[in-house]
GULOLO-681252 format. One line per field, with one value per residue (C-alpha): residue number from 1; residue in one letter; z, y, x. Coordinates in pm, whole numbers, plus 50000, padded with zeros to 5 digits. Each point is the difference from the previous one (the first is absolute). Layout:
N
num	(NUM;...) .
residuo	(A;...) .
pz	(Z;...) .
py	(Y;...) .
px	(X;...) .
//
This chain:
328
num	(1;2;3;4;5;6;7;8;9;10;11;12;13;14;15;16;17;18;19;20;21;22;23;24;25;26;27;28;29;30;31;32;33;34;35;36;37;38;39;40;41;42;43;44;45;46;47;48;49;50;51;52;53;54;55;56;57;58;59;60;61;62;63;64;65;66;67;68;69;70;71;72;73;74;75;76;77;78;79;80;81;82;83;84;85;86;87;88;89;90;91;92;93;94;95;96;97;98;99;100;101;102;103;104;105;106;107;108;109;110;111;112;113;114;115;116;117;118;119;120;121;122;123;124;125;126;127;128;129;130;131;132;133;134;135;136;137;138;139;140;141;142;143;144;145;146;147;148;149;150;151;152;153;154;155;156;157;158;159;160;161;162;163;164;165;166;167;168;169;170;171;172;173;174;175;176;177;178;179;180;181;182;183;184;185;186;187;188;189;190;191;192;193;194;195;196;197;198;199;200;201;202;203;204;205;206;207;208;209;210;211;212;213;214;215;216;217;218;219;220;221;222;223;224;225;226;227;228;229;230;231;232;233;234;235;236;237;238;239;240;241;242;243;244;245;246;247;248;249;250;251;252;253;254;255;256;257;258;259;260;261;262;263;264;265;266;267;268;269;270;271;272;273;274;275;276;277;278;279;280;281;282;283;284;285;286;287;288;289;290;291;292;293;294;295;296;297;298;299;300;301;302;303;304;305;306;307;308;309;310;311;312;313;314;315;316;317;318;319;320;321;322;323;324;325;326;327;328) .
residuo	(M;S;L;L;S;V;L;S;L;C;V;E;Y;Q;S;A;R;G;T;V;R;A;V;D;D;V;S;F;D;L;D;A;G;E;T;L;G;L;V;G;E;S;G;C;G;K;S;T;L;G;K;A;I;M;R;L;V;P;S;C;D;G;L;A;I;L;D;G;Q;N;L;T;E;M;P;D;R;A;L;K;A;A;R;R;K;I;Q;M;I;F;Q;D;P;Y;S;S;L;N;P;R;H;D;V;G;T;I;V;G;Q;P;L;S;V;A;G;W;S;R;R;D;I;R;D;R;V;A;E;L;L;G;Q;V;G;L;P;A;E;A;A;R;R;Y;P;H;E;F;S;G;G;Q;R;Q;R;I;G;I;A;R;A;L;A;L;G;P;K;V;I;I;C;D;E;P;V;S;A;L;D;V;S;V;R;A;Q;V;I;N;L;L;E;D;L;Q;Q;A;T;G;V;S;Y;L;F;I;S;H;D;L;S;V;V;E;H;I;S;D;R;L;I;V;M;Y;L;G;R;I;V;E;S;G;R;S;E;E;I;W;Q;Q;P;A;H;P;Y;T;H;A;L;L;A;A;A;P;V;A;D;P;R;L;R;G;R;T;R;S;L;L;Q;G;E;L;P;S;P;L;N;P;P;P;G;C;S;F;N;T;R;C;P;M;A;R;E;R;C;R;Q;E;R;P;V;L;R;S;V;A;G;G;R;M;V;A;C;H;Y;D;L;L;E;Q;P;A;A;L;P;P;A;M;S;V;A;S) .
pz	(49826;50052;50324;50040;49831;50023;49886;49933;50289;50080;50252;50081;50209;50147;50000;50066;49625;49931;49940;49824;49848;50016;49875;49766;49907;49980;49927;49935;50083;50130;49953;50215;49931;49774;50006;49901;49930;50080;49840;49955;50083;50360;50144;49778;50297;49984;50364;50122;49816;50169;50344;49939;49919;50329;50182;50107;49849;49975;49667;49922;49761;49840;50123;50049;50019;50107;49970;50019;50297;49971;50157;49962;50213;50247;50375;50162;50179;49680;49807;50241;49907;49628;49992;50044;49631;49878;50099;49877;49925;50041;49788;50250;50181;50235;50141;49979;50266;50366;50099;50366;49925;49900;49677;50180;50159;49673;49793;50278;50084;49760;50152;50351;49910;49852;50334;49921;50287;50060;49897;49678;49924;50048;49767;49738;50008;49938;49709;49850;50028;49819;49725;49933;50014;50350;50275;50307;50227;49822;50229;50288;49811;49939;49671;50009;49972;49652;49652;49809;49801;50315;50170;49711;50035;50363;49887;49754;50274;50219;49716;49947;50369;49997;49655;49820;49668;49878;50061;49894;49904;50024;49808;50174;49815;49924;50307;49924;49797;49644;50080;50284;49814;49788;50311;50168;49682;49955;50363;49953;49692;50182;50295;49766;49837;50343;50167;49718;50143;49776;49967;49931;49898;50014;49833;49779;49874;49673;49949;50332;49930;49652;50150;50282;49897;49815;49945;50020;50115;49901;50213;49934;50247;50207;49714;49797;49641;49873;50114;49840;49960;50069;49686;49780;50155;49968;49636;49904;50256;49931;50205;49906;50364;50014;49673;50152;50321;49814;49751;50280;50177;49966;49754;50063;49657;49761;49706;50135;50071;49662;50072;50006;50315;50059;50193;50245;50005;50316;50366;50185;50087;50365;50153;50179;49663;49737;49644;49862;49764;49977;50281;49757;49735;50107;49915;49734;49640;49875;50193;49810;50099;50116;50239;50164;50059;50055;50247;49830;50172;50046;49714;49847;49678;49781;50180;50322;50087;50203;49912;50096;49678;49729;49731;50121;49823;49915;49788;49865;50020;49796;50197;50181;49813;49852;50196;50320;49912;50015;49999;50344) .
py	(49663;50029;49882;50319;50330;50305;50320;50328;49940;50280;50024;50319;50060;50334;50100;50315;50055;49955;49739;49672;49813;49649;49832;50201;49893;49626;49761;49625;49677;49669;49685;49688;49760;50251;50134;50365;50118;50358;50126;50324;50169;50054;50298;49968;49933;49621;49921;50309;49883;49660;50157;50243;49712;49837;50334;49994;50349;50242;50081;50354;49899;49697;49664;49644;49756;49643;49744;50278;50175;50349;49971;50368;50133;49712;50069;49834;49727;49892;50025;49755;49741;50082;49944;49630;50009;50194;49953;50111;49839;50257;50055;49943;49664;50124;50306;49875;49730;50094;49860;49969;49765;49637;49888;49849;50336;50188;49775;49961;50369;50065;49701;50128;50342;49824;49825;49643;49768;49904;49642;50098;50251;49734;49760;50266;50123;49644;49971;50334;49918;49675;50188;50219;49714;50042;49735;50034;50037;50327;50159;49984;50175;50370;50196;50033;49621;49999;50101;50284;49763;49817;50330;50099;49666;50091;50334;49817;49763;50299;50161;49676;49948;50131;49870;50337;50051;50251;50018;50307;49881;50300;49906;49658;49860;50307;49951;49632;49826;49914;49628;50043;50225;49721;49790;50277;50080;49634;49985;50301;49839;49669;50178;50190;49677;49843;50293;50216;50312;50307;50182;50362;49932;50309;49971;50172;49661;49964;49636;49906;50195;49850;49653;50041;50263;49964;50374;50285;50363;50235;50313;50314;50290;49881;49941;49699;50032;49656;49693;49679;49629;49921;49798;50271;50274;49790;49926;50357;50282;50295;50269;50122;49969;49635;49942;50143;49796;49673;50075;50086;49666;49757;49716;49659;49858;50103;49970;50301;50226;50164;50146;50376;50197;50362;50218;50245;50345;50208;49925;49902;50330;50100;49905;50337;50174;49768;50132;50145;49792;49636;49920;49792;50270;50103;49653;49875;49965;50043;50322;50287;50340;49855;49769;50299;50182;49740;49712;49682;49811;49625;49874;49670;49899;49689;49672;50161;50134;50324;50257;50363;50129;50239;49801;49642;49734;49785;50284;50100;49695;50170;50324;49951;50203;49790;50207;49874;49631;49817;49639;49835) .
px	(47899;50376;50156;50206;49914;50226;49828;50188;50240;50246;50283;50191;50311;50097;50366;50199;50017;49629;49734;50073;49706;50143;49679;49780;49646;50066;49710;49997;49816;50135;49792;49990;50287;50176;50355;50027;50355;50102;50323;50190;50328;50109;49815;49693;49768;49959;50076;49818;49689;50016;50046;49713;49765;50105;49955;50365;50029;49706;49839;49884;49722;49838;49875;50122;49709;50069;49722;49740;50162;50151;50346;50090;49714;49975;50045;50302;49804;49827;50329;50160;49737;50017;50376;49933;49905;50305;50362;50342;50336;50277;50307;50280;49988;50271;49821;49639;50045;50051;50343;49893;49710;50022;49836;49702;49921;50051;49776;49745;49967;49708;49820;50065;49860;49695;49936;50111;50093;50364;49941;49825;50275;50268;49823;49933;50362;50125;49757;50109;50370;49932;49817;50303;50248;50142;50009;49776;50305;50083;49740;50251;50277;50071;50020;50380;50027;49844;50112;49835;49780;49892;49921;49778;49821;49937;49855;49777;49881;49913;49805;49805;49919;49643;49910;49989;49827;50262;50374;50197;50349;50235;50316;50000;50303;50211;50223;50060;50269;49900;50016;49749;49754;49856;49938;49802;49804;49911;49892;49770;49846;49945;49839;49770;49885;49941;49823;49858;50165;50042;50333;50085;50359;50223;50340;50254;50123;49813;50098;49841;49681;49973;50016;49747;49746;49669;49959;50246;49997;50285;50056;50202;50032;49706;49754;49894;50118;49895;49808;49878;50063;50365;50064;49848;50211;50316;49928;49910;50021;49771;50177;50351;50108;49891;50185;50317;49964;49960;50275;50245;49949;50295;49944;50157;49917;50282;49760;49808;50296;49977;49657;49958;49949;49907;50241;49846;50153;50036;49944;49685;49824;49976;49662;50018;49979;49849;49990;49677;49792;50103;50242;50209;50038;50352;50135;49760;50126;49641;49928;49834;49867;49670;50187;50170;49672;49726;50010;49872;49719;50004;49786;49899;50176;50001;49937;49880;50345;50015;50265;50070;50154;49882;50184;50032;50206;49697;49862;50341;50230;50274;49995;50333;50262;50285;50253;49841;50025;50331;50112;50028) .
//
């Protein structure tokens, strides 16, 4: 049985211009000790999905089941207790920490809410700061006295306070300098080895996700278009959108700069008015009439991969038109 199961989860927002379905029928499983990467363009619903699992935003349909408990239908009092098992690291280390509280108060707040004594909180905060590479005396200082990378370490310590089984990492390194990102990623990996915690790792930085994730989910306009083992997707993407994402990523190795990449035509459709059929059909070089009329379902393909495409690249590896492939 999976540690976290998300089943047909949907999230809608109401605006003056209409209804936006930010997350549309998303399902996946997360196992104990696993890192599941979640990638896609800005606005595809990644962060909204993470917040919906945490019940920070309401879902309009579907379920999120953590360790056998249904988070989506749980009363507030029970949810408070269940959140000891699932925590979140937020994207911006500058706005996610209260500037009026010292670090000891920030990291110890989950423990205080859980009813720990002051002495036990003090000892646990010192232990947590040590785990994330900060000295015990940092507890007496305030967020503005720390760098961005150090602030994110404080956020990680807070997420670890109650010993959760799952941590949702919402773009945890995107606001950090490149030189600091590797340090934070290595810290997350070390903590996972030490505690066995599972990560849902949300990011648009493909190089980071490739490094840390065991499995990968690719989202487009609120829906999953591909999922599978990370190394398999990186070696041979099955969905044309995944192919374009990977091909567009910068490559440091000059030997690989001559590879081909597919160029996407057109703009990302408005989520207020998504196109009929496959949501990617307006930009897809493989799109045919069926794609413009019939929405593809997420189906199993070779090797246990899941893909939402009528004509995936595993079945038709040469399907990308030559005009859509150019040298990097």
